[in-house]
FIVO-917524 format. One record per atom (N, C-alpha, C): chain; residue number from 1; x, y, z; residue in one letter; atom name. Coordinates in nm, 3 decimals, padded with zeros to 5 digits, m for minus. Layout:
BEGIN
kette	nr	east	north	up	rest	atom
A	NUM	X	Y	Z	a	CA $
...
This chain:
BEGIN
kette	nr	east	north	up	rest	atom
A	1	00.085	m00.118	00.000	m	N $
A	1	00.000	00.000	00.000	m	CA $
A	1	00.088	00.123	00.000	m	C $
A	2	00.059	00.216	m00.086	a	N $
A	2	00.137	00.339	m00.095	a	CA $
A	2	00.058	00.453	m00.034	a	C $
A	3	00.079	00.480	00.093	a	N $
A	3	00.008	00.588	00.160	a	CA $
A	3	00.082	00.718	00.137	a	C $
A	4	00.006	00.820	00.105	k	N $
A	4	00.065	00.953	00.088	k	CA $
A	4	00.086	01.017	00.223	k	C $
A	5	00.189	01.096	00.231	t	N $
A	5	00.210	01.173	00.353	t	CA $
A	5	00.184	01.318	00.321	t	C $
A	6	00.146	01.395	00.421	g	N $
A	6	00.119	01.536	00.398	g	CA $
A	6	m00.028	01.561	00.369	g	C $
A	7	m00.057	01.682	00.330	k	N $
A	7	m00.195	01.724	00.305	k	CA $
A	7	m00.241	01.683	00.166	k	C $
A	8	m00.366	01.641	00.157	t	N $
A	8	m00.427	01.614	00.029	t	CA $
A	8	m00.471	01.748	m00.029	t	C $
A	9	m00.449	01.766	m00.157	q	N $
A	9	m00.475	01.897	m00.215	q	CA $
A	9	m00.619	01.918	m00.261	q	C $
A	10	m00.691	01.813	m00.289	s	N $
A	10	m00.828	01.834	m00.335	s	CA $
A	10	m00.919	01.726	m00.277	s	C $
A	11	m01.048	01.760	m00.273	f	N $
A	11	m01.148	01.665	m00.227	f	CA $
A	11	m01.149	01.541	m00.316	f	C $
A	12	m01.141	01.563	m00.446	e	N $
A	12	m01.144	01.453	m00.542	e	CA $
A	12	m01.025	01.359	m00.522	e	C $
A	13	m00.907	01.415	m00.502	a	N $
A	13	m00.789	01.332	m00.479	a	CA $
A	13	m00.803	01.254	m00.349	a	C $
A	14	m00.860	01.317	m00.248	a	N $
A	14	m00.878	01.250	m00.119	a	CA $
A	14	m00.977	01.134	m00.131	a	C $
A	15	m01.086	01.155	m00.203	t	N $
A	15	m01.184	01.046	m00.217	t	CA $
A	15	m01.126	00.931	m00.299	t	C $
A	16	m01.048	00.962	m00.401	t	N $
A	16	m00.983	00.858	m00.480	t	CA $
A	16	m00.886	00.778	m00.394	t	C $
A	17	m00.807	00.847	m00.315	e	N $
A	17	m00.712	00.779	m00.227	e	CA $
A	17	m00.786	00.697	m00.122	e	C $
A	18	m00.894	00.752	m00.068	l	N $
A	18	m00.972	00.679	00.033	l	CA $
A	18	m01.031	00.551	m00.027	l	C $
A	19	m01.081	00.559	m00.149	e	N $
A	19	m01.132	00.439	m00.216	e	CA $
A	19	m01.023	00.334	m00.230	e	C $
A	20	m00.901	00.376	m00.262	q	N $
A	20	m00.789	00.283	m00.276	q	CA $
A	20	m00.752	00.222	m00.141	q	C $
A	21	m00.753	00.303	m00.037	v	N $
A	21	m00.724	00.252	00.098	v	CA $
A	21	m00.825	00.145	00.137	v	C $
A	22	m00.952	00.173	00.112	v	N $
A	22	m01.058	00.076	00.144	v	CA $
A	22	m01.038	m00.052	00.065	v	C $
A	23	m01.010	m00.040	m00.064	a	N $
A	23	m00.988	m00.158	m00.148	a	CA $
A	23	m00.869	m00.239	m00.097	a	C $
A	24	m00.762	m00.172	m00.060	d	N $
A	24	m00.644	m00.241	m00.006	d	CA $
A	24	m00.678	m00.316	00.121	d	C $
A	25	m00.754	m00.252	00.208	m	N $
A	25	m00.790	m00.316	00.334	m	CA $
A	25	m00.885	m00.433	00.311	m	C $
A	26	m00.979	m00.418	00.219	e	N $
A	26	m01.074	m00.524	00.191	e	CA $
A	26	m01.010	m00.644	00.123	e	C $
A	27	m00.895	m00.622	00.059	s	N $
A	27	m00.829	m00.731	m00.012	s	CA $
A	27	m00.780	m00.840	00.083	s	C $
A	28	m00.754	m00.803	00.208	g	N $
A	28	m00.706	m00.899	00.305	g	CA $
A	28	m00.560	m00.935	00.288	g	C $
A	29	m00.489	m00.864	00.205	k	N $
A	29	m00.350	m00.896	00.178	k	CA $
A	29	m00.251	m00.810	00.256	k	C $
A	30	m00.301	m00.717	00.337	l	N $
A	30	m00.212	m00.629	00.412	l	CA $
A	30	m00.166	m00.697	00.541	l	C $
A	31	m00.046	m00.665	00.580	t	N $
A	31	00.003	m00.711	00.710	t	CA $
A	31	m00.070	m00.633	00.819	t	C $
A	32	m00.056	m00.676	00.941	l	N $
A	32	m00.120	m00.605	01.052	l	CA $
A	32	m00.071	m00.461	01.058	l	C $
A	33	00.059	m00.441	01.044	e	N $
A	33	00.114	m00.305	01.049	e	CA $
A	33	00.061	m00.219	00.935	e	C $
A	34	00.054	m00.278	00.814	d	N $
A	34	00.002	m00.203	00.700	d	CA $
A	34	m00.147	m00.175	00.716	d	C $
A	35	m00.220	m00.269	00.775	s	N $
A	35	m00.362	m00.247	00.801	s	CA $
A	35	m00.384	m00.132	00.897	s	C $
A	36	m00.303	m00.126	01.002	l	N $
A	36	m00.314	m00.016	01.098	l	CA $
A	36	m00.279	00.117	01.033	l	C $
A	37	m00.176	00.119	00.950	a	N $
A	37	m00.137	00.241	00.879	a	CA $
A	37	m00.247	00.283	00.782	a	C $
A	38	m00.307	00.185	00.713	a	N $
A	38	m00.414	00.215	00.619	a	CA $
A	38	m00.536	00.270	00.693	a	C $
A	39	m00.568	00.211	00.808	y	N $
A	39	m00.681	00.259	00.886	y	CA $
A	39	m00.658	00.403	00.931	y	C $
A	40	m00.537	00.431	00.977	k	N $
A	40	m00.504	00.567	01.021	k	CA $
A	40	m00.515	00.666	00.905	k	C $
A	41	m00.461	00.628	00.789	r	N $
A	41	m00.468	00.717	00.672	r	CA $
A	41	m00.613	00.735	00.628	r	C $
A	42	m00.690	00.628	00.631	g	N $
A	42	m00.831	00.638	00.596	g	CA $
A	42	m00.907	00.732	00.687	g	C $
A	43	m00.878	00.726	00.816	a	N $
A	43	m00.942	00.816	00.913	a	CA $
A	43	m00.904	00.961	00.884	a	C $
A	44	m00.777	00.984	00.849	e	N $
A	44	m00.733	01.119	00.815	e	CA $
A	44	m00.805	01.170	00.690	e	C $
A	45	m00.815	01.084	00.589	l	N $
A	45	m00.882	01.123	00.465	l	CA $
A	45	m01.030	01.148	00.488	l	C $
A	46	m01.093	01.065	00.568	l	N $
A	46	m01.235	01.083	00.599	l	CA $
A	46	m01.259	01.216	00.669	l	C $
A	47	m01.174	01.249	00.766	a	N $
A	47	m01.187	01.376	00.837	a	CA $
A	47	m01.168	01.494	00.740	a	C $
A	48	m01.071	01.482	00.650	f	N $
A	48	m01.047	01.587	00.551	f	CA $
A	48	m01.169	01.605	00.460	f	C $
A	49	m01.224	01.493	00.410	c	N $
A	49	m01.340	01.501	00.320	c	CA $
A	49	m01.460	01.560	00.391	c	C $
A	50	m01.485	01.517	00.513	r	N $
A	50	m01.597	01.573	00.589	r	CA $
A	50	m01.581	01.723	00.608	r	C $
A	51	m01.459	01.765	00.640	s	N $
A	51	m01.432	01.907	00.660	s	CA $
A	51	m01.458	01.986	00.532	s	C $
A	52	m01.412	01.933	00.419	r	N $
A	52	m01.434	02.002	00.291	r	CA $
A	52	m01.582	02.010	00.256	r	C $
A	53	m01.656	01.902	00.284	l	N $
A	53	m01.800	01.902	00.258	l	CA $
A	53	m01.873	02.003	00.347	l	C $
A	54	m01.834	02.009	00.473	e	N $
A	54	m01.894	02.106	00.565	e	CA $
A	54	m01.864	02.248	00.520	e	C $
A	55	m01.741	02.272	00.473	d	N $
A	55	m01.705	02.404	00.420	d	CA $
A	55	m01.792	02.439	00.300	d	C $
A	56	m01.811	02.343	00.210	a	N $
A	56	m01.893	02.368	00.092	a	CA $
A	56	m02.038	02.396	00.131	a	C $
A	57	m02.090	02.321	00.227	q	N $
A	57	m02.227	02.344	00.274	q	CA $
A	57	m02.240	02.484	00.334	q	C $
A	58	m02.143	02.526	00.409	q	N $
A	58	m02.146	02.660	00.468	q	CA $
A	58	m02.143	02.767	00.360	q	C $
A	59	m02.061	02.746	00.258	q	N $
A	59	m02.055	02.842	00.148	q	CA $
A	59	m02.190	02.853	00.076	q	C $
A	60	m02.257	02.740	00.057	v	N $
A	60	m02.389	02.741	m00.007	v	CA $
A	60	m02.488	02.817	00.080	v	C $
A	61	m02.482	02.794	00.211	r	N $
A	61	m02.574	02.866	00.302	r	CA $
A	61	m02.551	03.017	00.292	r	C $
A	62	m02.427	03.058	00.286	v	N $
A	62	m02.397	03.201	00.275	v	CA $
A	62	m02.446	03.255	00.141	v	C $
A	63	m02.420	03.181	00.035	l	N $
A	63	m02.462	03.226	m00.098	l	CA $
A	63	m02.613	03.234	m00.110	l	C $
A	64	m02.683	03.144	m00.046	e	N $
A	64	m02.828	03.141	m00.053	e	CA $
A	64	m02.892	03.221	00.060	e	C $
A	65	m02.810	03.292	00.137	d	N $
A	65	m02.857	03.375	00.247	d	CA $
A	65	m02.938	03.294	00.349	d	C $
A	66	m02.893	03.170	00.372	g	N $
A	66	m02.956	03.087	00.473	g	CA $
A	66	m03.087	03.024	00.431	g	C $
A	67	m03.129	03.045	00.306	t	N $
A	67	m03.256	02.990	00.259	t	CA $
A	67	m03.229	02.890	00.148	t	C $
A	68	m03.274	02.768	00.167	l	N $
A	68	m03.260	02.669	00.060	l	CA $
A	68	m03.370	02.692	m00.042	l	C $
A	69	m03.334	02.690	m00.167	k	N $
A	69	m03.428	02.716	m00.274	k	CA $
A	69	m03.481	02.585	m00.331	k	C $
A	70	m03.606	02.584	m00.369	d	N $
A	70	m03.669	02.467	m00.431	d	CA $
A	70	m03.647	02.476	m00.581	d	C $
A	71	m03.552	02.399	m00.632	f	N $
A	71	m03.517	02.407	m00.773	f	CA $
A	71	m03.630	02.355	m00.863	f	C $
A	72	m03.710	02.262	m00.817	t	N $
A	72	m03.819	02.212	m00.900	t	CA $
A	72	m03.924	02.319	m00.923	t	C $
A	73	m03.950	02.403	m00.824	a	N $
A	73	m04.047	02.511	m00.840	a	CA $
A	73	m03.999	02.613	m00.942	a	C $
A	74	m03.870	02.642	m00.944	s	N $
A	74	m03.819	02.742	m01.038	s	CA $
A	74	m03.821	02.689	m01.180	s	C $
A	75	m03.804	02.558	m01.201	t	N $
A	75	m03.809	02.505	m01.336	t	CA $
A	75	m03.953	02.488	m01.384	t	C $
A	76	m04.047	02.465	m01.292	d	N $
A	76	m04.187	02.453	m01.330	d	CA $
A	76	m04.246	02.586	m01.375	d	C $
A	77	m04.194	02.697	m01.326	a	N $
A	77	m04.247	02.828	m01.359	a	CA $
A	77	m04.212	02.869	m01.503	a	C $
A	78	m04.112	02.804	m01.562	n	N $
A	78	m04.068	02.842	m01.698	n	CA $
A	78	m04.151	02.777	m01.800	n	C $
């Protein structure tokens, strides 16, 4: 397993790496030490992805001024 060190630069890269970590762990071919390292890296990636998603949700709330818009209603009016 090739775990990256340092910060992941994008949400997409983090999710791709997380998918690979999960696949590696599910394969059952990792040693105990590699499994622990993979679990730790997966937890780091999960925390990073959750943080980025929460940031995006907050940005949407600010852009929408705290009001969620019903997109189906706006398309029905046209």
